[in-house]
C-alpha positions in Angstrom: -0.2 0.4 -0.2 2.6 2.2 1.0 4.8 2.1 -2.0 1.4 2.4 -4.6 1.0 4.7 -2.5 4.6 6.7 -3.1 4.0 5.4 -6.8 0.8 7.9 -7.4 2.3 10.9 -6.1 1.2 13.5 -8.6 3.1 16.3 -10.6 1.6 19.5 -9.6 1.2 22.6 -7.8 -1.1 25.9 -7.5 -1.5 28.9 -5.7 0.4 27.9 -2.2 1.5 24.0 -4.1 4.6 23.8 -6.4 4.3 19.8 -7.0 7.6 18.6 -8.5 8.5 14.7 -9.8 9.1 13.0 -6.6 11.2 10.3 -6.2 9.9 7.3 -3.4 9.9 8.6 0.3 11.7 6.1 2.6 9.1 4.0 4.5 8.9 4.4 8.2 11.0 1.3 8.8 13.7 2.9 7.4 14.2 4.2 10.6 13.6 2.3 13.2 11.0 3.8 16.1 12.4 4.8 19.3 11.3 4.3 23.1 10.0 8.0 22.6 8.5 7.6 19.8 6.3 4.5 21.0 5.6 6.2 24.3 3.9 9.1 22.1 2.0 6.9 20.6 0.4 4.9 22.9 -0.1 8.8 24.4 -2.5 9.7 21.9 -3.8 5.8 21.9 -5.0 7.1 25.0 -6.5 10.2 24.3 -7.9 8.8 21.8 -10.3 6.5 23.8 -10.5 8.4 26.8 -13.2 10.7 23.8 -14.6 7.9 22.8 -15.4 6.7 26.3 -16.3 10.5 27.9 -16.9 13.0 25.2 -20.3 15.0 25.6 -20.8 13.7 22.3 -19.8 11.2 19.7 -17.6 12.0 17.1 -16.9 9.5 14.3 -13.2 7.7 14.8 -12.7 9.0 11.2 -13.5 12.3 12.6 -11.2 12.3 14.9 -8.1 10.9 13.1 -8.4 13.6 10.3 -8.2 16.3 13.0 -5.7 14.6 14.3 -3.7 14.7 10.9 -4.8 18.3 9.8 -3.3 19.3 13.4 -0.1 17.5 12.4 0.7 18.5 9.4 -0.7 22.7 9.9 1.6 22.4 12.7 5.0 22.1 10.6 3.7 24.9 8.4 1.7 27.7 6.8 1.8 25.5 3.9 1.4 21.7 5.3 -2.0 20.7 4.8 -4.5 17.3 5.0 -6.8 17.2 2.0 -9.7 15.2 2.4 -11.5 13.4 -0.4 -13.7 16.5 -1.5 -10.8 19.4 -1.0 -8.8 17.3 -3.0 -10.5 17.0 -5.4 -11.7 20.4 -5.6 -8.1 21.4 -5.3 -8.2 19.3 -9.0 -10.2 21.0 -10.8 -8.4 24.8 -9.4 -5.3 23.4 -10.6 -7.3 23.3 -14.7 -8.7 26.8 -15.0 -11.7 26.7 -13.4 -13.3 26.0 -9.6 -16.0 27.6 -6.6 -14.9 30.4 -5.2 -14.9 33.4 -3.8 -11.8 34.2 -6.6 -8.6 35.1 -3.4 -5.6 32.7 -2.8 -4.4 32.7 0.5 -2.7 31.9 3.5 -2.6 31.8 7.0 -0.4 34.5 9.4 -1.2 34.3 13.3 -4.2 32.8 13.5 -6.1 34.8 10.7 -6.4 33.8 6.7 -4.2 36.5 4.5 -5.1 37.4 1.6 -2.5 37.0 -0.9 -3.7 38.1 -3.9 -7.4 38.6 -5.5 -8.1 36.6 -9.0 -8.1 39.1 -12.1 -12.7 39.3 -12.8 -13.7 37.5 -9.4 -15.6 38.4 -6.7 -13.5 38.9 -4.7 -11.9 41.1 -7.6 -14.9 43.0 -8.0 -15.6 43.9 -3.8 -12.6 45.9 -4.0 -10.2 43.0 -1.4 -6.3 43.9 -1.6 -3.6 42.0 -1.2 -2.3 42.4 2.6 -5.9 42.4 4.0 -6.7 39.8 6.7 -10.0 38.1 7.3 -11.0 37.8 11.3 -14.7 36.1 10.4 -16.6 34.8 8.2 -20.0 35.3 8.8 -19.6 36.5 11.7 -18.0 33.5 13.4 -13.9 34.1 14.0 -11.3 32.3 11.8 -8.8 32.4 14.6 -8.4 28.7 15.6 -9.6 27.2 12.1 -6.6 26.0 9.9 -6.2 27.0 6.3 -7.6 24.0 4.8 -11.3 24.8 7.2 -11.1 28.1 6.0 -11.1 27.8 2.6 -13.7 25.5 2.6 -16.3 27.2 4.6 -15.7 30.2 1.6 -16.6 28.0 -0.7 -20.5 26.9 -1.0 -22.9 27.1 -3.7 -23.1 29.2 -6.9 -25.1 32.4 -5.7 -25.0 32.6 -2.4 -23.1 35.4 -0.3 -20.7 35.6 2.1 -19.7 37.8 4.5 -16.2 38.5 5.4 -14.9 40.3 8.2 -11.5 42.3 6.8 -8.9 44.0 9.0 -7.4 46.4 6.8 -3.7 48.7 7.9 -4.9 51.9 8.7 -8.7 51.7 8.6 -11.0 50.2 11.3 -12.1 45.9 10.4 -15.2 46.6 7.8 -17.2 43.9 6.6 -17.4 42.6 3.3 -20.7 40.4 1.4 -19.1 38.5 -1.7 -21.8 36.1 -4.1 -19.9 32.6 -4.7 -19.3 32.2 -8.4 -17.8 29.5 -10.8 -14.0 30.9 -11.4 -13.1 30.5 -14.3 -9.3 31.7 -14.9 -7.7 33.6 -17.7 -4.4 32.8 -17.3 -3.1 35.3 -19.7 -4.1 38.6 -21.2 -2.8 40.6 -23.5 -2.8 43.9 -25.8 -0.4 46.1 -27.9 0.8 49.1 -25.8 1.7 51.1 -28.7 4.8 49.5 -30.1 5.4 47.3 -26.8 3.5 44.1 -26.3 2.0 43.8 -22.9 1.4 40.2 -21.1 -0.5 40.3 -18.1 0.1 36.2 -16.4 -2.5 36.3 -13.2 -1.7 33.1 -12.5 0.0 29.0 -13.3 -2.7 27.5 -14.3 -2.3 24.4 -17.3 -1.5 25.9 -20.8 0.0 29.2 -19.8 3.2 28.7 -21.9 0.3 27.8 -25.1 -1.0 31.4 -23.9 2.0 33.5 -23.6 3.2 32.5 -27.0 0.0 33.1 -28.3 -0.1 36.9 -27.2 3.7 36.7 -28.8 3.0 35.7 -31.9 0.4 38.2 -31.9 2.4 41.1 -31.9 4.9 39.9 -33.8 1.8 39.8 -36.4 0.7 43.5 -35.3 3.7 44.6 -34.9 7.0 42.4 -36.8 10.0 45.0 -36.4 8.3 48.0 -34.5 7.8 45.8 -31.8 10.1 47.2 -28.9 9.7 45.2 -26.3 7.8 43.1 -23.6 6.1 43.7 -20.3 5.2 40.5 -18.4 3.3 41.4 -16.0 3.2 39.0 -12.6 1.4 41.8 -10.2 -0.7 40.2 -7.9 0.1 36.8 -9.2 -0.4 34.1 -6.5 2.0 30.9 -7.9 1.2 28.0 -10.0 2.2 24.9 -11.6 6.4 24.6 -11.3 6.5 22.3 -14.6 4.0 26.1 -16.1 6.6 28.5 -14.9 9.8 26.9 -15.5 8.4 26.9 -19.7 7.4 30.4 -19.3 11.0 30.7 -17.6 12.2 28.8 -21.2 10.2 31.1 -23.7 12.5 34.0 -23.1 15.7 32.3 -22.6 17.6 31.1 -24.2 20.1 28.5 -22.1 20.9 28.3 -18.6 19.3 26.9 -15.5 15.8 28.7 -14.1 15.3 26.7 -11.2 15.9 24.2 -8.8 14.7 22.1 -6.1 16.5 21.4 -2.9 15.4 19.4 -0.3 16.4 17.5 3.1 17.7 14.6 1.4 20.5 16.4 -0.8 20.1 13.5 -3.5 16.8 14.3 -4.9 18.3 17.9 -5.6 17.2 18.8 -9.1 17.4 21.3 -11.5 15.8 23.0 -14.0 17.5 24.1 -17.7 16.6 26.0 -20.7 16.3 23.5 -23.8 15.0 26.1 -26.2 15.5 29.4 -27.7 14.7 33.7 -27.0 11.0 32.9 -28.5 11.7 37.2 -29.2 14.8 37.4 -30.4 16.4 39.2 -27.4 13.8 41.3 -27.8 14.3 43.8 -24.0 11.8 42.9 -21.4 10.6 44.0 -17.9 8.6 42.6 -15.5 6.0 44.0 -12.9 6.1 42.8 -9.3 4.5 43.2 -6.0 3.7 41.7 -2.6 0.5 39.9 -4.4 3.4 37.6 -6.9 4.7 34.8 -4.9 5.3 31.4 -5.1 5.3 30.4 -9.1 6.0 34.1 -10.3 9.0 34.2 -8.3 10.7 31.5 -9.6 10.2 33.7 -12.9 11.1 37.4 -12.1 13.8 35.4 -10.5 15.2 33.2 -13.1 15.5 36.1 -15.7 16.5 39.0 -13.4 20.0 36.5 -12.3 20.3 35.7 -16.7 20.4 39.6 -16.8 17.2 38.5 -19.4 14.8 41.4 -17.7 14.0 44.1 -15.2 12.6 43.5 -12.5 10.5 47.2 -12.0 8.1 47.3 -8.9 7.3 46.2 -5.9 9.0 43.1 -3.4 7.9 39.5 -3.6 5.8 37.8 -1.6 8.6 35.7 -0.9 7.2 32.0 -0.9 10.2 29.9 -1.8 9.1 26.6 -1.2 7.8 23.7 -2.3 5.2 21.3 -1.5 4.4 17.5 -2.9 0.8 16.3 -2.9 1.2 13.0 -2.2 -2.2 10.4 -2.6 -4.3 8.9 0.2 -5.6 6.6 -1.6 -9.9 7.0 -0.9 -9.2 9.5 2.2 -8.2 12.5 0.1 -3.8 13.9 0.3 -1.6 15.8 2.7 0.4 18.8 1.2 3.6 18.2 2.5 6.5 20.7 2.1 9.4 18.8 0.3 11.9 21.6 -0.2 13.3 25.1 -1.2 13.5 26.1 -4.6 16.5 28.1 -5.3 17.4 30.8 -8.4 20.4 30.6 -10.9 22.4 32.9 -8.3 21.3 30.1 -5.5 19.1 32.6 -3.6 16.9 31.3 -2.0 13.5 33.5 -2.2 11.6 31.6 1.4 11.1 34.9 2.9 12.5 37.1 1.4 11.1 37.8 -1.6 12.5 39.2 -4.9 13.8 42.6 -4.8 13.2 44.5 -7.8 15.9 46.1 -9.8 13.8 49.3 -9.9 11.5 50.3 -7.3 8.7 51.5 -8.1 5.8 52.1 -5.3 2.9 52.3 -6.6 1.5 55.4 -6.9 -1.7 58.0 -7.7 -0.8 61.3 -9.8 -2.8 64.0 -11.0 -2.1 66.9 -13.9 -0.7 69.8 -12.1 -1.6 73.6 -14.3 1.1 75.6 -14.8 -0.7 79.0 -14.0 0.2 81.6 -16.6 3.7 81.6 -17.6 4.7 83.7 -20.9 6.8 83.1 -23.6 8.9 83.9 -26.4 6.2 83.6 -29.0 3.9 86.0 -25.8 6.9 88.8 -26.6 5.7 92.1 -29.1 8.0 91.9 -32.1 9.4 88.2 -31.2 10.6 86.7 -34.3 8.9 84.2 -35.9 10.7 80.7 -36.7 9.4 80.5 -40.1 7.4 77.0 -40.1 4.3 78.6 -38.8 2.1 81.4 -39.5 1.5 84.0 -35.6 -1.9 83.2 -36.2 -1.1 79.3 -36.2 0.8 79.6 -33.5 -2.0 81.3 -31.3 -4.1 78.8 -32.3 -1.7 76.4 -31.2 -0.9 78.1 -27.7 -4.8 78.5 -27.4 -5.3 74.4 -28.6 -2.9 74.1 -25.8 -4.8 76.0 -22.6 -8.2 74.1 -23.4 -7.9 71.3 -20.6 -8.0 67.9 -21.8 -10.5 64.9 -21.5 -10.4 63.0 -18.2 -10.0 59.2 -18.9 -12.0 57.0 -16.7 -9.2 54.7 -16.5 -6.7 55.1 -13.6 -3.8 55.8 -14.3 -1.6 52.3 -13.8 1.7 54.2 -12.8 4.3 51.2 -12.2 3.1 50.1 -15.7 3.5 53.7 -17.3 6.8 53.5 -15.8 7.8 50.7 -17.2 6.4 51.9 -20.7 8.8 55.2 -20.4 11.9 52.7 -19.8 10.8 50.5 -22.3 10.8 52.9 -24.8 13.7 55.3 -23.9 15.4 51.9 -24.8 14.4 50.9 -27.4 15.4 55.5 -28.6 18.2 54.4 -26.9 19.3 52.0 -29.5 18.0 52.8 -32.3 20.5 56.3 -31.0 23.5 53.9 -30.9 22.4 52.8 -34.9 22.3 55.7 -36.9 25.9 56.8 -34.6 27.5 52.7 -36.3 25.6 54.0 -39.7 
């Protein structure tokens, strides 16, 4: 049974789970049980029997043992946990890019549910939840004392039903948000042109994310051809996903070299993943956007391209989730998610608890245009000479037009994205100037 279980280890990762092909785990018999182990096992049996005999209600043995397993795993770290058969099935559905729920990626911190990031175009995103928010109550019931799996189970439910979340956000008083559960369909890759720059937004690393990135690049090339000035890869608020997809996306932009390595308790289990294909963009200038909601697989991509000097990383420090969880199926009883290793960027950096530091620190900001007020120009002076290109009437018309207020765009300015666009335009201009000088 054990050997069958070990051979059934899946290769899967999502949000807080990055799965890798695992070598068979050592059976418990490899290490002789010591006397203190027998003693605590006897203690477990004694407590179990006492509960069965004297507890005021009558919990089933299955409930007691699953609760004990859940507590044992969740005590290890925030990301190890037990999933019953239903939760395991939900997780498998989620990695395929469609699931029911609110649309937030979460973890546990100090006994509260912490929002890593809302998923784009989901009920949680539209309700205004933000990275770093803490959820203290679900429908008025405190989450303190729940493990992550239990909290997630409570947030899931029948599509169309409401859930009231009590939110603790820095700088404001706690407040309630009512969110209607929905089927969450994740389109992991979105893209468009920003003038002559290709913009790619990856919301999560689910199945076939790499195919979406390649299609976006093909569309950019078809539309702009040689006029394509650069690529912006937006990984902000991307909570992670499948390890193989993080590797595949990195491989699209790298022509050679290591992408990531994973190192566990046993040095023999160290794995290294390297680029196998050429750069699909022919080394176009590239910027990666990250923030505090960029985690796990997002940090793998950002760290790999940063270490190889392939892209400039712009934004704010990422989340710092650098551990790898392996999903181990437990037959008909669900599965366990166990932290088995840490991942390292090509230069040997561990992201765990540190995150990726951007090359250019740019906080998100809200900008406003400031009117310059009245000022005199050369053209306003009596008897000023014309430059010969326009008549005085044309110049006056131009000045009057410039003084008219521009219509405000309803869409708020994305300051970090604008900085990335300006930087790529500067690189493109500098390159073109160098080419003209060489001629």
